[in-house]
C-alpha positions in Angstrom: 6.6 36.0 -24.1 7.0 33.1 -21.6 5.0 30.6 -23.9 7.3 31.7 -27.0 10.5 30.9 -25.2 9.1 27.4 -24.3 7.8 26.9 -27.8 11.5 27.7 -29.2 13.1 25.2 -27.0 10.7 22.4 -27.6 11.4 22.9 -31.3 14.8 22.8 -31.0 14.5 19.7 -29.1 12.4 17.8 -31.8 15.0 19.3 -34.7 17.6 17.5 -32.4 16.0 14.3 -32.0 14.6 13.8 -35.4 18.0 14.9 -36.7 19.6 12.4 -34.7 17.0 9.4 -36.2 18.1 10.4 -39.6 21.7 10.2 -38.9 21.6 7.2 -37.6 19.1 5.6 -40.3 21.6 7.0 -43.2 24.6 6.0 -41.5 23.2 2.4 -41.2 22.5 2.4 -44.9 25.1 4.0 -46.6 28.0 2.5 -44.3 30.8 0.8 -45.8 31.1 -2.1 -43.4 29.1 -5.2 -44.1 30.8 -7.6 -41.7 28.3 -8.2 -38.6 29.9 -8.8 -35.3 29.1 -10.8 -32.4 30.0 -10.4 -28.7 29.6 -13.9 -27.9 31.9 -16.4 -29.6 30.0 -19.5 -31.2 31.2 -22.8 -29.8 30.6 -26.2 -32.1 30.5 -29.5 -31.2 28.9 -32.0 -29.3 27.1 -30.4 -26.3 24.1 -32.4 -24.4 21.4 -29.8 -24.0 18.8 -32.1 -22.6 19.2 -34.1 -19.5 17.5 -36.4 -17.9 15.9 -35.0 -14.8 14.6 -37.7 -12.5 12.2 -36.6 -9.6 9.6 -38.6 -7.4 6.6 -36.6 -6.2 5.8 -37.0 -2.6 2.1 -36.3 -2.1 1.6 -37.0 1.8 -0.8 -34.0 2.3 -4.4 -33.9 4.1 -7.6 -34.6 2.1 -9.7 -31.6 2.4 -13.1 -33.8 2.0 -12.1 -36.8 4.2 -9.9 -35.1 6.2 -7.2 -37.9 6.6 -3.7 -37.9 4.8 -4.0 -39.0 1.0 -1.8 -42.0 0.1 -0.6 -41.8 -3.4 -0.8 -45.0 -5.1 1.7 -46.8 -7.2 2.0 -46.5 -11.4 1.0 -49.8 -11.7 -2.2 -49.5 -10.0 -2.8 -46.4 -11.9 -2.3 -48.3 -15.2 -4.4 -50.9 -14.1 -7.3 -48.4 -13.5 -6.7 -46.6 -17.2 -6.7 -49.7 -18.8 -10.1 -51.0 -17.2 -11.7 -47.4 -17.9 -10.6 -48.0 -21.4 -11.6 -51.6 -21.8 -15.1 -50.6 -21.4 -17.1 -50.5 -24.8 -18.3 -47.0 -26.1 -22.1 -47.0 -27.3 -21.9 -44.4 -30.0 -25.6 -43.4 -31.0 -26.1 -42.3 -34.7 -26.8 -38.8 -34.9 -30.3 -38.0 -36.4 -30.0 -35.4 -39.6 -30.5 -31.8 -38.4 -33.4 -30.4 -40.1 -32.2 -27.3 -42.3 -34.7 -24.7 -41.7 -35.1 -22.0 -44.8 -35.9 -18.8 -42.2 -35.5 -16.2 -45.1 -39.2 -17.2 -46.4 -40.3 -15.2 -43.1 -39.9 -11.4 -43.0 -41.0 -9.1 -40.3 -42.1 -5.9 -41.8 -43.2 -3.6 -39.0 -45.3 -2.9 -36.2 -48.8 -1.5 -35.8 -50.0 -0.1 -32.6 -53.7 0.5 -31.7 -54.1 3.6 -29.4 -57.2 2.5 -28.6 -57.1 -1.3 -27.1 -53.3 -0.9 -26.9 -52.2 -4.0 -28.9 -49.5 -4.6 -31.0 -49.9 -5.9 -34.5 -47.2 -7.3 -36.3 -47.2 -6.9 -40.0 -45.2 -10.5 -41.3 -44.5 -11.4 -45.0 -44.3 -15.4 -44.8 -43.7 -17.3 -48.2 -44.6 -14.1 -50.0 -47.8 -13.4 -48.6 -48.7 -10.7 -46.3 -50.3 -11.1 -42.6 -51.4 -9.1 -39.6 -50.4 -11.1 -36.7 -51.1 -10.5 -32.9 -49.1 -12.5 -30.2 -50.1 -16.4 -30.1 -51.5 -16.4 -33.6 -50.5 -19.1 -36.3 -50.5 -18.0 -39.8 -49.1 -20.7 -42.7 -46.9 -22.7 -39.9 -45.3 -19.6 -38.3 -46.5 -18.7 -34.9 -45.7 -15.3 -33.2 -44.4 -15.7 -29.5 -43.5 -12.0 -29.0 -43.8 -8.6 -30.5 -40.9 -6.0 -30.2 -40.0 -2.8 -32.1 -37.2 -4.1 -34.0 -37.7 -7.7 -33.9 -40.3 -10.6 -33.4 -40.0 -14.0 -31.9 -41.4 -16.6 -33.9 -42.0 -20.3 -33.6 -41.7 -22.2 -37.4 -41.0 -26.3 -37.6 -40.4 -26.6 -33.9 -37.8 -23.8 -33.7 -37.9 -20.6 -32.1 -36.0 -17.7 -33.5 -35.9 -14.0 -33.3 -36.2 -12.3 -37.0 -35.5 -8.6 -37.1 -37.0 -5.9 -39.0 -35.9 -5.5 -42.9 
């Protein structure tokens, strides 16, 4: 009996809350006043929003590496150092065009495990031909580095990549 009373009390509370929500929505949608009121008056005119702030940094602190007091240099000295750094010529080496490798010609079909010798042999499809490959074997320019259950690590055109099973 105690649970029923609590259910009815909670149900009444939910109905009251949703009733208030719908009442506010209804009153805001169908109210006659279309005027927006503001609690703060709007002041128009020339106002100085940005005031120039002047300050000077005093960086007199102990240098944690040298142990002495750090003396800050003036701004003229800093500008000269920056100009010296910028005036050095920068030598840019032209980039060699990166070789685009078509990895779609290599497919990993599956793994065969020989129970007698405990060796793993991968079934690979390279350029439309199927090969049985062990680790370290090179076939059609593709070297098999490592066998895994779901992928193999191969080297092709000097680049290494893991290829997942189809």
